[in-house]
C-alpha positions as semicolon CSV with decimal commas, in nm:
position;residue;x (nm);y (nm);z (nm)
1;X;5,657;3,547;3,722
2;X;5,759;3,178;3,774
3;X;5,818;2,994;4,124
4;X;6,187;3,002;4,088
5;X;6,204;3,408;4,057
6;X;6,431;3,527;4,361
7;X;6,237;3,679;4,627
8;X;6,296;3,975;4,882
9;X;6,178;4,116;5,192
10;X;6,253;4,451;5,373
11;X;6,240;4,487;5,746
12;X;6,213;4,867;5,843
13;X;6,340;4,937;6,199
14;X;6,248;5,218;6,400
15;X;6,024;5,405;6,644
16;X;6,016;5,685;6,434
17;X;5,826;5,534;6,127
18;X;5,581;5,383;6,368
19;X;5,506;5,691;6,553
20;X;5,452;5,871;6,210
21;X;5,713;6,136;6,290
22;X;5,913;6,016;5,979
23;X;5,770;5,867;5,663
24;X;5,949;5,573;5,477
25;X;6,059;5,601;5,109
26;X;6,308;5,320;5,109
27;X;6,061;5,059;5,015
28;X;5,960;5,207;4,678
29;X;6,317;5,258;4,600
30;X;6,415;4,890;4,680
31;X;6,103;4,744;4,492
32;X;6,145;4,936;4,166
33;X;6,541;4,861;4,162
34;X;6,470;4,466;4,244
35;X;6,190;4,482;3,999
36;X;6,424;4,562;3,749
37;X;6,693;4,307;3,850
38;X;6,418;4,058;3,819
39;X;6,353;3,988;4,232
40;X;6,000;3,986;4,348
41;X;5,952;4,218;4,650
42;X;5,714;3,994;4,850
43;X;5,686;4,140;5,191
44;X;5,787;4,437;5,406
45;X;5,753;4,469;5,797
46;X;5,788;4,751;6,041
47;X;5,917;4,688;6,386
48;X;6,015;4,906;6,698
49;X;6,359;4,943;6,819
50;X;6,325;4,611;7,035
51;X;6,580;4,336;7,041
52;X;6,332;4,050;7,048
53;X;6,075;4,206;6,762
54;X;6,376;4,259;6,522
55;X;6,539;3,897;6,579
56;X;6,192;3,758;6,567
57;X;6,103;3,917;6,233
58;X;6,437;3,885;6,071
59;X;6,477;3,506;6,148
60;X;6,126;3,470;6,002
61;X;6,182;3,641;5,679
62;X;6,565;3,520;5,623
63;X;6,416;3,161;5,614
64;X;6,121;3,265;5,394
65;X;6,305;3,465;5,108
66;X;6,580;3,475;4,900
67;X;6,706;3,798;5,021
68;X;6,634;4,041;5,327
69;X;6,710;4,405;5,352
70;X;6,677;4,594;5,656
71;X;6,695;4,968;5,692
72;X;6,750;5,187;6,017
73;X;6,942;5,166;6,347
74;X;7,288;5,126;6,230
75;X;7,393;5,481;6,365
76;X;7,587;5,593;6,704
77;X;7,325;5,655;6,944
78;X;7,163;5,435;7,199
79;X;6,862;5,336;7,026
80;X;7,070;5,223;6,710
81;X;7,050;4,845;6,812
82;X;7,015;4,669;6,466
83;X;7,380;4,591;6,434
84;X;7,395;4,393;6,767
85;X;7,042;4,246;6,720
86;X;7,131;4,090;6,386
87;X;7,451;3,951;6,554
88;X;7,242;3,814;6,813
89;X;6,985;3,652;6,559
90;X;7,280;3,457;6,395
91;X;7,442;3,381;6,712
92;X;7,755;3,630;6,610
93;X;7,980;3,802;6,849
94;X;8,006;4,197;6,726
95;X;8,362;4,307;6,649
96;X;8,557;4,602;6,515
97;X;8,590;4,567;6,133
98;X;8,916;4,714;6,045
99;X;8,794;4,822;5,696
100;X;8,506;4,983;5,853
101;X;8,740;5,157;6,105
102;X;8,970;5,277;5,849
103;X;8,655;5,426;5,647
104;X;8,557;5,641;5,931
105;X;8,915;5,739;6,032
106;X;8,941;5,860;5,638
107;X;8,578;6,082;5,720
108;X;8,643;6,218;6,057
109;X;8,976;6,408;6,216
110;X;9,106;6,235;6,514
111;X;8,915;6,447;6,769
112;X;8,579;6,383;6,642
113;X;8,600;5,990;6,621
114;X;8,432;5,940;6,945
115;X;8,326;5,607;7,108
116;X;7,993;5,683;6,983
117;X;8,093;5,711;6,604
118;X;8,321;5,443;6,669
119;X;8,023;5,205;6,741
120;X;7,963;5,217;6,353
121;X;8,287;5,000;6,283
122;X;8,161;4,710;6,476
123;X;7,963;4,430;6,269
124;X;7,894;4,065;6,330
125;X;8,187;3,848;6,316
126;X;8,205;3,695;5,947
127;X;8,004;3,961;5,819
128;X;8,100;4,153;5,464
129;X;8,087;4,544;5,440
130;X;7,842;4,759;5,240
131;X;8,014;5,024;5,105
132;X;7,879;5,402;5,194
133;X;8,014;5,678;4,954
134;X;7,800;5,905;5,145
135;X;7,902;5,910;5,507
136;X;8,165;5,610;5,514
137;X;7,987;5,430;5,825
138;X;7,944;5,098;5,634
139;X;7,643;4,849;5,635
140;X;7,701;4,495;5,611
141;X;7,598;4,150;5,492
142;X;7,557;3,841;5,687
143;X;7,451;3,554;5,465
144;X;7,126;3,649;5,265
145;X;7,069;3,942;5,500
146;X;7,166;4,318;5,407
147;X;7,191;4,572;5,677
148;X;7,176;4,920;5,519
149;X;7,125;5,278;5,666
150;X;6,795;5,419;5,712
151;X;6,842;5,766;5,572
152;X;6,728;5,751;5,186
153;X;6,999;5,897;5,043
154;X;7,245;5,657;5,243
155;X;7,015;5,360;5,180
156;X;7,024;5,418;4,810
157;X;7,384;5,451;4,766
158;X;7,437;5,138;4,957
159;X;7,172;4,951;4,763
160;X;7,338;5,056;4,424
161;X;7,656;4,922;4,558
162;X;7,527;4,587;4,649
163;X;7,278;4,509;4,311
164;X;7,544;4,351;4,103
165;X;7,610;4,127;4,364
166;X;7,265;3,977;4,394
167;X;7,120;3,697;4,160
168;X;6,835;3,778;3,967
169;X;6,594;3,684;3,740
170;X;6,406;3,807;3,414
171;X;6,340;4,168;3,446
172;X;5,956;4,260;3,589
173;X;5,790;4,456;3,329
174;X;5,471;4,678;3,400
175;X;5,180;4,788;3,158
176;X;4,940;5,059;3,303
177;X;4,561;5,131;3,194
178;X;4,311;5,371;3,284
179;X;3,963;5,386;3,265
180;X;3,667;5,614;3,420
181;X;3,472;5,282;3,456
182;X;3,415;5,172;3,833
183;X;3,550;4,867;4,004
184;X;3,236;4,710;4,047
185;X;3,169;4,742;3,660
186;X;3,499;4,619;3,545
187;X;3,580;4,305;3,831
188;X;3,430;4,045;3,636
189;X;3,650;4,160;3,336
190;X;3,938;4,181;3,534
191;X;3,921;3,818;3,694
192;X;3,825;3,667;3,331
193;X;4,169;3,849;3,180
194;X;4,375;3,732;3,478
195;X;4,240;3,368;3,467
196;X;4,378;3,368;3,105
197;X;4,718;3,522;3,167
198;X;4,778;3,343;3,496
199;X;5,157;3,437;3,502
200;X;5,107;3,793;3,513
201;X;4,979;4,001;3,822
202;X;4,686;4,231;3,730
203;X;4,618;4,495;4,022
204;X;4,317;4,744;4,044
205;X;4,392;5,067;4,219
206;X;4,124;5,344;4,215
207;X;4,198;5,737;4,205
208;X;4,053;6,076;4,221
209;X;4,202;6,347;3,985
210;X;4,108;6,690;4,007
211;X;3,745;6,552;4,168
212;X;3,722;6,309;3,908
213;X;3,728;5,915;4,003
214;X;3,892;5,633;3,787
215;X;4,107;5,311;3,819
216;X;4,440;5,246;3,709
217;X;4,495;4,899;3,568
218;X;4,887;4,784;3,646
219;X;4,975;4,446;3,476
220;X;5,309;4,315;3,584
221;X;5,529;4,000;3,463
222;X;5,834;3,885;3,311
223;X;5,682;3,789;2,971
224;X;5,636;4,090;2,734
225;X;5,453;3,938;2,482
226;X;5,196;3,790;2,743
227;X;5,182;4,171;2,889
228;X;5,114;4,304;2,566
229;X;4,855;4,034;2,478
230;X;4,682;4,098;2,823
231;X;4,680;4,460;2,768
232;X;4,523;4,457;2,413
233;X;4,269;4,181;2,548
234;X;4,198;4,430;2,859
235;X;4,191;4,732;2,676
236;X;3,928;4,638;2,420
237;X;3,705;4,475;2,678
238;X;3,691;4,773;2,864
239;X;3,607;4,977;2,539
240;X;3,313;4,740;2,526
241;X;3,208;4,788;2,848
242;X;3,231;5,175;2,835
243;X;3,027;5,106;2,493
244;X;2,771;4,930;2,674
245;X;2,739;5,144;3,008
């Protein structure tokens, strides 16, 4: 990866994530999609439904990365404070968006479009809507911040809608090798290969499968030739280590 490769961060908002009641799956989907678009997933933070904490995290992330995505807190209930809080972080008033209202009106019959649901038609002034084909209540974009729903199916649909709008880079590829050798045995070899292929990221991930230990070695980068060369060199080195064990 190069220094000018676009970067991204995810801000996960919600007490239910931190309590353990809900398990986040949005990060994995986002990272995979961004990697394919040549955007490095650089950081993730999880914060409570507290305005001050959301603002502090959002302001730090949006100044550090090319793109920031948030998920959670844009629904109709009292603890859905993300929209108002993002507006506060940018110093923008929250106003009902006519297109968001039309989307909700097309989805709900008049008797069900109550005050709580109308809350989902309000976005910070100057924001661009992000389409929600699942339940119609939109997300929004403000500068380099994309505010998405927390429900995985809706998050995924919103992300797929906005991906063509993002300026990416060279797609990030990966190669995976597996070995039964212990990390301590292969550590020096990994360091040596990483030093020779500095543009790649090489990670070591231990596992147990049916009671048998092993290590997955994942090489990631944008240079296919370098990935192939490093994989061949690493595999040969592992074979030599195994023979000498």
